[in-house]
C-alpha positions as CSV (number, residue, x, y, z in Angstrom):
1,X,81.5,28.8,46.5
2,X,81.3,26.2,43.7
3,X,83.6,26.6,40.5
4,X,83.5,24.3,37.7
5,X,86.7,23.9,35.9
6,X,86.0,23.2,31.8
7,X,89.0,24.0,29.8
8,X,90.5,22.6,26.7
9,X,94.0,21.9,26.0
10,X,96.8,24.6,25.6
11,X,98.3,23.0,22.7
12,X,102.0,22.0,23.2
13,X,101.9,23.4,26.6
14,X,99.3,22.0,29.1
15,X,96.8,19.2,28.7
16,X,93.1,20.1,30.1
17,X,93.6,17.7,33.1
18,X,97.0,19.8,33.9
19,X,95.1,23.1,33.7
20,X,92.4,21.8,36.0
21,X,95.4,20.9,38.5
22,X,96.9,24.3,38.2
23,X,93.6,26.3,38.5
24,X,92.6,24.2,41.6
25,X,95.9,24.9,43.5
26,X,95.4,28.3,42.7
27,X,92.1,28.9,44.0
28,X,92.8,26.6,47.0
29,X,95.7,28.5,48.2
30,X,93.2,31.5,48.6
31,X,90.4,29.6,49.7
32,X,90.2,25.7,50.4
33,X,86.7,25.5,51.2
34,X,85.8,26.3,47.3
35,X,84.1,23.4,45.6
36,X,86.0,22.3,42.5
37,X,84.4,20.1,39.6
38,X,86.8,18.9,37.1
39,X,85.1,18.9,33.8
40,X,87.6,19.0,31.1
41,X,86.3,19.0,27.6
42,X,87.5,18.8,24.0
43,X,86.4,19.7,20.3
44,X,87.2,16.5,18.7
45,X,91.0,17.3,17.9
46,X,94.3,16.3,19.5
47,X,94.0,15.2,22.8
48,X,90.3,14.3,22.7
49,X,91.0,10.8,23.6
50,X,92.7,11.7,26.9
51,X,89.4,13.7,27.8
52,X,87.2,10.9,26.5
53,X,88.8,8.4,29.3
54,X,88.6,10.9,31.9
55,X,84.8,10.1,31.6
56,X,85.0,6.1,30.3
57,X,87.6,5.1,32.2
58,X,88.2,2.7,29.6
59,X,90.8,0.1,28.4
60,X,93.0,0.7,25.7
61,X,92.3,-1.7,22.8
62,X,95.2,-2.8,20.5
63,X,94.1,-4.4,17.4
64,X,95.9,-5.3,13.9
65,X,93.9,-3.2,11.0
66,X,94.3,-2.2,7.4
67,X,96.2,1.2,7.0
68,X,95.0,3.5,4.1
69,X,96.9,1.5,1.8
70,X,95.8,-2.1,2.8
71,X,98.9,-2.6,4.8
72,X,98.7,-4.4,8.4
73,X,99.4,-1.9,11.3
74,X,98.9,-1.7,14.9
75,X,95.7,0.6,15.9
76,X,94.2,1.3,19.1
77,X,90.8,2.7,20.4
78,X,89.3,3.1,24.0
79,X,86.6,0.6,25.1
80,X,84.5,0.9,28.8
81,X,83.3,-2.9,29.3
82,X,81.0,-1.4,32.0
83,X,79.7,1.2,29.7
84,X,79.6,-0.9,26.8
85,X,81.1,2.3,25.1
86,X,84.0,2.5,22.8
87,X,85.6,5.7,21.5
88,X,87.3,5.2,18.1
89,X,89.4,7.8,16.0
90,X,89.4,7.0,12.3
91,X,93.0,8.5,12.1
92,X,94.3,5.8,14.2
93,X,93.8,3.6,11.2
94,X,92.8,5.9,8.2
95,X,94.9,8.9,9.1
96,X,97.4,11.2,7.7
97,X,99.4,11.0,10.6
98,X,100.4,7.3,9.7
99,X,102.0,8.5,6.4
100,X,104.9,10.9,5.4
101,X,103.9,13.7,3.3
102,X,105.2,12.3,0.0
103,X,102.8,8.7,0.7
104,X,99.8,11.2,0.6
105,X,97.4,10.0,-1.8
106,X,93.6,10.0,-1.3
107,X,92.5,8.7,-4.4
108,X,94.0,5.5,-3.6
109,X,93.5,5.5,0.4
110,X,90.6,3.2,2.3
111,X,89.0,3.5,5.3
112,X,89.1,-0.3,5.5
113,X,91.0,-0.1,9.0
114,X,88.5,2.1,10.4
115,X,85.7,-0.5,9.8
116,X,87.7,-3.4,11.3
117,X,88.1,-1.3,14.6
118,X,84.4,-0.8,14.8
119,X,83.8,-4.5,13.9
120,X,86.3,-5.1,16.8
121,X,84.5,-3.1,19.1
122,X,81.1,-4.8,18.5
123,X,82.0,-8.0,18.8
124,X,83.5,-6.8,22.4
125,X,80.2,-6.2,23.6
126,X,79.9,-2.2,22.5
127,X,76.2,-0.8,22.5
128,X,77.5,2.4,22.0
129,X,80.6,4.0,19.9
130,X,81.7,7.5,19.8
131,X,83.4,7.9,16.1
132,X,85.8,10.7,15.7
133,X,86.5,11.2,12.1
134,X,89.2,14.1,12.0
135,X,92.8,13.8,10.1
136,X,91.6,11.3,7.5
137,X,93.9,10.5,4.7
138,X,90.9,9.1,2.7
139,X,88.2,10.4,0.1
140,X,86.5,7.3,-0.3
141,X,83.2,8.2,1.0
142,X,83.4,5.7,3.8
143,X,83.1,2.5,1.2
144,X,86.3,0.9,3.2
145,X,84.6,1.1,6.4
146,X,81.7,-0.1,5.4
147,X,83.0,-3.2,3.2
148,X,84.6,-4.3,6.7
149,X,81.0,-4.1,8.2
150,X,79.5,-6.2,5.4
151,X,78.3,-3.9,2.5
152,X,79.3,-4.8,-0.7
153,X,80.0,-2.5,-3.4
154,X,79.5,-3.6,-6.9
155,X,80.3,-2.5,-10.7
156,X,77.9,-2.8,-13.3
157,X,79.1,-6.6,-13.8
158,X,78.1,-7.3,-10.4
159,X,81.8,-7.6,-9.4
160,X,83.0,-6.1,-6.0
161,X,84.8,-2.7,-6.2
162,X,88.2,-2.2,-4.5
163,X,86.8,0.5,-1.8
164,X,89.2,3.5,-2.7
165,X,88.1,6.9,-3.8
166,X,89.4,6.4,-7.2
167,X,86.8,3.7,-7.7
168,X,83.8,5.4,-6.4
169,X,82.3,6.1,-9.9
170,X,82.4,2.3,-10.9
171,X,80.0,1.4,-8.2
172,X,76.5,1.0,-9.5
173,X,74.6,-0.9,-6.4
174,X,75.2,-1.7,-2.7
175,X,74.6,-5.3,-1.2
176,X,73.1,-5.0,2.2
177,X,72.6,-8.6,2.7
178,X,75.6,-9.6,4.7
179,X,76.1,-6.6,7.1
180,X,77.3,-7.3,10.7
181,X,74.3,-8.4,12.4
182,X,74.8,-6.3,15.5
183,X,75.8,-3.3,13.6
184,X,72.2,-1.6,14.1
185,X,72.2,-2.7,17.9
186,X,74.7,-0.2,18.2
187,X,74.0,3.5,18.6
188,X,76.7,5.9,17.0
189,X,77.7,9.4,17.6
190,X,80.0,11.1,15.0
191,X,82.1,14.0,16.0
192,X,81.8,16.0,13.3
193,X,82.9,20.1,13.3
194,X,82.4,20.9,9.4
195,X,79.2,21.4,7.5
196,X,80.6,20.7,4.1
197,X,78.3,19.1,1.5
198,X,79.7,15.8,-0.1
199,X,80.7,17.2,-3.6
200,X,81.1,20.3,-5.5
201,X,83.0,23.4,-5.2
202,X,82.6,23.5,-1.2
203,X,82.4,19.4,-1.4
204,X,85.0,17.1,0.5
205,X,87.6,16.8,-2.7
206,X,87.4,20.5,-3.8
207,X,88.1,21.9,-0.4
208,X,90.3,19.2,1.2
209,X,91.7,16.5,-1.0
210,X,94.8,18.8,-2.2
211,X,96.1,18.4,1.3
212,X,96.0,15.0,1.1
213,X,98.0,14.6,-1.9
214,X,95.7,15.2,-4.7
215,X,96.5,16.9,-8.0
216,X,93.8,18.7,-10.0
217,X,93.0,16.0,-11.9
218,X,92.6,13.7,-8.8
219,X,90.4,16.3,-7.1
220,X,88.1,16.4,-10.6
221,X,88.2,12.4,-10.6
222,X,87.3,12.4,-6.8
223,X,84.5,15.0,-7.1
224,X,82.9,13.3,-9.8
225,X,83.3,10.0,-8.2
226,X,81.3,11.4,-5.0
227,X,78.6,13.0,-7.4
228,X,78.1,9.7,-8.9
229,X,78.2,7.6,-5.7
230,X,75.7,9.9,-4.2
231,X,72.9,9.1,-6.9
232,X,73.6,5.5,-5.6
233,X,73.2,6.2,-1.8
234,X,70.0,8.4,-2.7
235,X,68.5,5.2,-4.4
236,X,69.6,2.9,-1.7
237,X,68.9,5.0,1.5
238,X,66.0,7.3,0.2
239,X,68.4,10.4,1.3
240,X,69.2,13.7,-0.4
241,X,72.7,13.3,0.4
242,X,73.6,16.9,-0.9
243,X,71.2,18.3,1.7
244,X,72.9,16.9,4.6
245,X,75.4,19.3,6.3
246,X,78.6,17.6,7.0
247,X,78.2,15.1,4.2
248,X,81.4,15.7,3.1
249,X,83.6,15.4,6.5
250,X,86.5,13.3,6.1
251,X,86.3,12.4,2.6
252,X,83.0,11.5,2.9
253,X,82.8,9.9,6.0
254,X,80.0,12.3,7.3
255,X,77.6,10.8,5.0
256,X,79.0,7.3,5.3
257,X,78.4,7.3,9.4
258,X,74.8,8.7,8.4
259,X,73.9,5.8,6.0
260,X,76.1,2.7,6.6
261,X,76.1,3.4,10.6
262,X,72.7,5.4,11.3
263,X,75.0,7.8,13.1
264,X,74.2,11.2,14.3
265,X,76.5,13.8,13.4
266,X,77.4,16.6,15.9
267,X,80.0,19.1,17.2
268,X,82.7,17.5,18.8
269,X,82.4,19.8,22.0
270,X,78.8,18.8,22.1
271,X,79.6,15.1,22.1
272,X,82.3,15.4,25.0
273,X,79.8,17.6,26.8
274,X,77.1,14.8,26.5
275,X,79.7,12.3,27.6
276,X,80.6,14.6,30.5
277,X,76.8,14.9,31.6
278,X,77.8,18.6,31.5
279,X,74.8,20.5,31.9
280,X,73.5,18.6,35.0
281,X,76.8,19.0,36.6
282,X,76.7,22.8,36.6
283,X,73.7,23.1,39.1
284,X,74.2,25.8,41.7
285,X,77.8,26.6,40.2
286,X,78.9,30.3,40.8
287,X,81.7,30.3,38.1
288,X,82.9,28.3,35.1
289,X,86.3,29.0,34.3
290,X,87.0,27.8,30.8
291,X,90.3,28.2,28.9
292,X,92.4,27.2,25.9
293,X,95.4,28.2,24.2
294,X,94.5,31.0,22.0
295,X,90.9,32.9,22.3
296,X,90.0,34.4,19.1
297,X,87.5,35.1,16.6
298,X,87.7,31.6,15.6
299,X,86.8,30.4,19.3
300,X,83.2,31.8,18.5
301,X,82.6,29.1,15.8
302,X,82.4,25.7,17.1
303,X,85.3,25.7,20.0
304,X,85.4,24.6,23.4
305,X,84.7,28.0,24.9
306,X,81.7,28.4,22.7
307,X,80.4,25.2,24.1
308,X,80.8,26.1,27.5
309,X,79.2,30.1,27.1
310,X,76.3,28.4,25.6
311,X,75.5,26.2,28.6
312,X,76.4,29.1,31.1
313,X,74.0,31.0,29.4
314,X,71.1,28.9,29.6
315,X,71.8,28.3,33.6
316,X,72.8,31.6,34.1
317,X,76.1,31.1,35.2
318,X,79.2,33.8,35.0
319,X,82.4,32.5,32.9
320,X,85.7,33.2,33.5
321,X,88.7,32.5,30.6
322,X,91.9,31.7,31.4
323,X,94.2,31.3,28.2
324,X,97.6,31.3,27.0
325,X,96.8,34.4,24.8
326,X,93.9,36.6,24.0
327,X,93.0,38.1,20.6
328,X,89.6,39.7,21.4
329,X,88.8,43.0,22.9
330,X,86.6,43.5,26.1
331,X,83.5,44.5,24.3
332,X,83.9,41.0,22.2
333,X,84.6,39.1,25.2
334,X,81.4,40.4,27.3
335,X,79.1,39.9,23.9
336,X,80.6,36.2,24.0
337,X,79.3,35.9,27.7
338,X,83.0,36.0,29.4
339,X,82.8,37.9,32.7
340,X,86.2,37.8,33.5
341,X,89.8,37.1,31.5
342,X,93.3,36.7,31.6
343,X,96.0,35.4,29.6
344,X,99.3,33.7,30.5
345,X,101.0,35.9,28.2
346,X,100.2,38.9,30.7
347,X,102.3,37.5,33.2
348,X,105.2,35.4,31.1
349,X,108.2,37.1,30.1
350,X,107.8,35.9,26.4
351,X,106.2,33.4,24.3
352,X,108.7,30.8,25.2
353,X,108.4,31.2,28.8
354,X,104.5,31.3,28.5
355,X,104.7,27.9,27.0
356,X,107.2,26.3,29.3
357,X,105.9,27.5,32.7
358,X,102.2,28.0,31.8
359,X,101.1,25.6,34.8
360,X,102.7,27.9,37.3
361,X,101.5,31.2,35.6
362,X,97.9,29.3,35.7
363,X,98.0,29.0,39.4
364,X,98.8,32.9,39.9
365,X,95.8,33.6,37.6
366,X,93.5,31.5,39.5
367,X,95.1,33.0,42.9
368,X,94.5,36.3,41.4
369,X,91.0,35.4,40.0
370,X,89.5,34.3,43.4
371,X,90.9,37.2,45.3
372,X,89.1,39.5,43.3
373,X,85.6,37.8,42.7
374,X,84.9,35.9,46.3
């Protein structure tokens, strides 16, 4: 029997790799002859970097860059010299995690540091860059990042504009003559799990800017700036910005990644599956065991388990889900493609016990599973 283990993390309890270890131990306690293939996944959120490095086996690179307010900080990213691949999270340089809530001020924040990390990776020889754009503190439509790459954003007097969201409406033209010469020899894949347009009521500013410190007046200013700047982008890059799903992700970093990096936007779980060569490693599998902290209706839209279920359906492989808790009935689970399910909360005394001893409960769940299905 061949079983593929393809979990996401259990937030604040277990990593995906710990899940694999526990389930493997439980399975082999029943039948040591079962072939186990560990393919931990992530959807681009917290913990993604650990999963990426499971496949990349890269080095952690530390580099001094600008934080959202042009102050020097140490940021880090992953680089595999052998694969010539870097994994960069914009939150490392341009994220809310770097700030206290009272410091949030996205109209004056920049993505410059994200661009500086990209330049560092290119200068080290990266030919492929995976960019995670979650957790941003910014709404500058990526002009900070692009400035680091050599783009120049000019006002009506041909003066360079400070690359922050508040200045987007001042940009009249883009000078592309000094862009880093190696930029377009690099392929960019962008982990993007939202489909928001750039501006308007469902756009970057109206939906996300308030949680990054924007007042109602700021949101109006930012939304107008994004709309005005979109006309400049349309003219320079011959693209209908508002027709691009995900353009408004991360304060406009979605469209910035597409036009300034020539990047491909894709759901985080799809990107990690590609990196793991996931579908090819499913060959001849009898079961895939997946899992995450909570299995509910949100799981049906772009989360890790949905990505697993889609691949399993194509390959006609049965899926089991081991989760912290399950908030879907049997009918919904079957419709989703899950043949077998169990939850840590079915075995633990309470939530605290489940969080603390999840590893041991997963072992028990795996033990019970193999006894039932083999």
